[in-house]
C-alpha positions, 0 to 999 in steps of 0.5 A: 484457484483464480479465474479471469473474472476474479483476476479482473476484479482484483486488478480493479481493486488494486487500481482503486487502491492506488487511485484512493490512496490518500482516502480511508479505505477498509477491506470492507470498502474493497470487498464491496467494490469487488461485490463479494463478501468480505471473507471471500474477497480476502481469500481470493485477493490473497490467493491472487496477490500473495498477501492479505488485502490490508497488508498489501494496502499498508505496503503501497501506502509506505512505498508511497510515503517512502518516496515522498520522504525521499523526493519532496519537502513535504512535512511528515504530517502532509506525507501522512495525510497523502497516504491515508493516515489521519493520525500522525502518531499512528502513521509514525509508529507503524512507519517506525515498526516497518522501517526501524526508523521515524519517518524524519530520521529515515529522511535525514539519514537517506542522504547518506544511503547509496541508491538502490537499483531496480524499477519501482513497482508501478502496480501489482502483477496477478498470479495466475494459478494453474 
């Protein structure tokens, strides 16, 4: 069960993830920022958000990468760096495993896709447990 303090702490960590998206961020960094042990923080985060912190971070990074691919002319290398990957190969491999296409092919094929309706996610909503 999450309490108000843990909800506030998780919210602050989520805000920090968005603010530092281009920087290397580890679960240890997140836990240290929350002032909890890595294991307690991971359990607390997953309970509040619904996914482990590492998966959440990856999701946020790929949402931003997708947005940059579709709305800018930045190179794939520049996008990888902006979303926290120092290795283009790692970024491209993980992107392909997530989306089924390499970042450059994804960008090239996007011109043929219909726009998807719905508001983009601007932040996480914490689940309150009874």
